[in-house]
C-alpha positions in Angstrom: 30.5 102.7 153.8 29.8 99.8 151.5 31.4 96.5 152.5 33.1 94.4 149.8 33.5 90.7 149.3 36.3 89.8 146.9 36.4 86.3 145.3 39.3 84.6 143.7 37.4 84.3 140.5 37.4 88.1 140.2 41.1 87.9 139.3 40.7 85.7 136.2 40.6 88.8 134.0 44.3 89.5 134.8 45.4 86.6 132.7 48.0 87.8 130.0 47.6 91.4 131.1 50.7 93.5 131.4 50.9 95.0 134.9 53.5 97.6 136.0 54.0 97.8 139.8 56.3 100.3 141.4 57.6 99.4 144.9 56.9 95.7 144.0 59.8 94.1 145.9 58.2 94.0 149.3 55.1 94.6 151.4 51.8 95.4 149.5 53.7 95.7 146.2 55.2 92.2 146.5 51.8 90.7 147.6 50.2 92.2 144.5 53.0 90.9 142.3 52.3 87.4 143.7 48.6 87.7 143.1 49.0 89.0 139.6 51.5 86.2 138.8 49.2 83.5 140.2 46.4 85.0 138.0 48.5 84.6 134.8 49.5 88.3 134.4 52.8 89.5 132.9 54.3 91.6 135.7 56.9 94.4 135.6 58.4 95.7 138.8 60.3 99.0 139.3 62.0 99.2 142.7 65.2 100.2 144.4 65.8 96.5 145.2 64.9 93.4 143.3 62.1 91.2 144.6 62.9 87.9 146.2 62.9 84.5 144.5 61.0 82.9 143.0 59.2 86.1 142.0 62.3 87.7 140.6 62.7 85.0 137.9 59.1 85.3 136.9 58.9 89.1 136.3 60.7 91.9 134.4 62.6 93.9 137.0 63.9 97.5 136.6 66.1 99.2 139.2 64.2 102.4 139.8 64.1 105.5 141.9 60.5 106.7 141.4 61.5 110.2 142.2 63.5 110.3 139.0 61.5 111.3 136.0 64.2 110.0 133.6 64.3 106.6 135.2 60.6 106.2 135.1 60.5 107.3 131.4 63.1 104.7 130.6 61.3 101.9 132.4 57.9 102.6 130.7 59.6 103.0 127.3 61.3 99.6 127.7 58.1 97.9 128.9 56.3 99.2 125.8 59.1 97.8 123.6 59.0 94.4 125.4 55.3 93.8 125.6 53.8 96.2 123.0 51.1 97.3 125.5 50.4 98.1 129.1 47.1 97.2 130.7 47.4 98.1 134.4 49.6 100.4 136.5 50.0 100.3 140.3 51.7 103.4 141.7 52.7 101.8 145.0 56.2 102.9 145.9 56.4 104.7 149.2 58.6 105.2 152.3 57.9 106.0 155.9 57.4 109.5 157.3 60.6 111.5 158.0 59.6 114.9 159.3 56.9 116.8 161.1 58.4 120.3 160.4 59.0 120.9 164.1 62.7 119.9 163.9 65.2 122.7 164.7 68.2 121.1 163.0 70.9 123.6 161.9 74.0 123.5 159.8 77.5 124.2 160.9 76.8 128.0 160.8 73.7 127.7 162.9 71.3 128.3 160.0 68.1 126.3 160.0 68.2 123.3 157.6 65.5 122.9 155.1 63.1 120.0 155.9 63.7 116.6 154.5 61.3 116.2 151.6 62.3 112.7 150.5 58.8 111.4 151.4 57.2 114.0 149.2 59.7 113.1 146.4 58.9 109.4 146.6 55.3 109.2 147.8 53.8 112.2 146.0 56.1 113.2 143.1 57.0 109.6 142.3 53.3 108.7 142.3 52.5 111.7 140.0 55.3 110.6 137.6 54.0 107.0 137.5 50.4 108.2 136.9 51.5 110.6 134.2 53.4 107.9 132.3 50.6 105.4 132.9 48.1 107.8 131.3 50.5 108.5 128.4 50.8 104.8 127.5 47.3 103.7 128.3 46.0 106.5 126.0 47.8 104.8 123.1 45.6 101.7 123.4 42.0 101.7 122.2 41.1 99.3 125.0 42.7 101.6 127.7 43.3 100.1 131.1 43.5 101.2 134.7 45.7 102.9 137.2 45.6 102.2 140.9 47.2 104.4 143.6 48.3 103.1 146.9 47.3 105.8 149.4 46.8 105.4 153.2 44.0 105.5 155.7 45.7 108.8 156.8 44.0 110.3 153.7 40.7 110.8 155.6 41.7 111.1 159.3 44.0 113.1 161.5 47.5 111.6 161.3 50.5 113.3 162.8 53.2 112.7 160.1 53.1 116.0 158.1 54.9 114.6 155.0 52.7 111.5 154.6 49.6 112.9 153.3 45.8 112.8 143.3 43.0 110.9 142.6 40.1 113.4 142.8 41.3 115.9 140.3 42.0 113.3 137.5 38.9 111.2 137.7 36.7 113.6 135.8 39.2 113.8 132.9 39.3 110.0 132.3 36.5 107.4 132.0 34.2 107.6 130.0 36.0 110.4 128.1 39.0 108.1 127.9 39.0 104.3 128.4 41.1 104.7 131.5 39.9 104.1 135.0 41.6 105.6 138.1 41.1 104.2 141.6 43.0 104.0 144.9 43.4 101.9 148.0 43.7 103.3 151.5 44.9 100.5 153.8 45.1 100.9 157.5 48.0 99.4 159.5 49.5 96.7 157.3 52.4 94.3 157.6 55.0 95.8 155.2 58.7 96.7 155.2 57.8 100.2 156.4 56.4 98.9 159.7 57.2 95.3 160.4 54.7 92.9 162.0 56.9 92.3 165.1 56.4 95.9 166.1 52.7 95.7 166.0 52.8 92.4 168.0 54.9 94.1 170.7 52.2 96.9 170.9 49.4 94.4 170.9 47.9 96.3 167.9 46.0 94.4 165.1 47.7 94.4 161.7 46.5 93.0 158.4 48.6 91.1 155.9 49.7 92.7 152.6 47.8 90.0 150.8 44.5 91.6 152.0 45.4 94.9 150.4 46.6 93.2 147.2 43.2 91.7 146.7 41.6 95.1 146.7 44.2 96.4 144.3 43.6 93.5 141.9 39.8 94.0 142.1 40.2 97.7 141.1 42.3 96.6 138.1 39.8 94.0 136.7 36.4 95.4 137.6 35.6 97.7 134.7 32.7 99.3 136.6 35.0 100.8 139.2 36.3 104.3 138.5 37.1 107.0 141.1 36.7 104.6 143.9 38.7 104.4 147.1 38.8 101.1 149.0 39.7 101.2 152.7 40.9 98.0 154.3 41.5 97.3 158.0 41.8 94.0 159.9 41.1 92.0 156.8 37.9 93.8 155.8 37.3 96.0 152.7 35.0 99.0 152.4 34.3 101.3 149.5 34.2 104.8 151.0 34.6 107.3 148.2 31.0 107.6 147.1 29.6 107.4 150.6 32.0 110.1 151.8 31.3 112.5 148.9 27.5 112.0 149.5 27.9 112.7 153.2 30.0 115.8 152.7 27.5 117.2 150.1 24.6 116.6 152.4 26.5 118.2 155.3 27.3 121.3 153.3 23.9 121.5 151.8 25.3 121.2 148.2 23.4 119.6 145.4 24.6 118.6 141.9 23.4 121.9 140.4 25.6 124.0 142.6 28.7 121.8 143.0 32.2 123.3 143.2 33.1 121.2 140.1 30.5 122.9 138.0 31.8 126.3 139.1 35.3 125.2 138.4 34.4 124.2 134.8 33.0 127.7 134.2 36.1 129.3 135.6 38.3 127.1 133.5 36.3 128.0 130.4 36.7 131.7 131.2 40.5 131.5 131.6 40.7 129.5 128.4 39.2 132.4 126.5 41.7 134.8 128.1 44.7 133.0 126.6 46.6 135.2 124.2 46.0 134.2 120.5 49.2 134.0 118.6 48.9 135.1 115.0 50.5 132.9 112.4 53.4 134.4 110.4 
């Protein structure tokens, strides 16, 4: 894993940029809002609750349930009307785990109740909605922009919450084919509204500040050389792990570039494209 050093001067490129942040009223989202504002960016926040002052007076706020496609469509449309462009999108909204699928809850008739999928709705579907809309608007600009996803360190280790587990599939469709970069952050335990610092202190477990993660997010926005990267942060230190992990897995499996699964997939996709029915014009 490659260690990263992030300097304040890295954020100068955010000046006058339009940045949309979902889940920007607390935790990592709010820390990123503050960093973007201090760097001179124009910030838009979509969240269930408004951010605190003084940030609320300095940003454009939209009450938003990210699991609602219509609400996200309305927000992005309004941002386009207000600012004329969008430069960076942070898909950050998320909630804590709610189920492990082992619950045996039943209704009044003794019938097993379906699992609570709210985490999937918010953390996955909401993220997909934000990414889809971000791509739609960024494609309209010749200069493109970037999308950053807030993931979790659980992405690459065993972690018991079943409902807490986008980037890999999209990367190959974007830069350099389109001037849009897609990256993600995977923070370890962080002081957010999901798990408050006081709990970590009672457990004697180290926890990093949200500001640490915000710095890695801002770096991914402004560094035009970064695409398809995943930055892991823990205890205040950052590491880029995507390329090193992919290289390690390829070596472990004995796979080289000429026989990668991606190359095979492209051939399969081409085959199915030729099998689509051709509709005659009338």
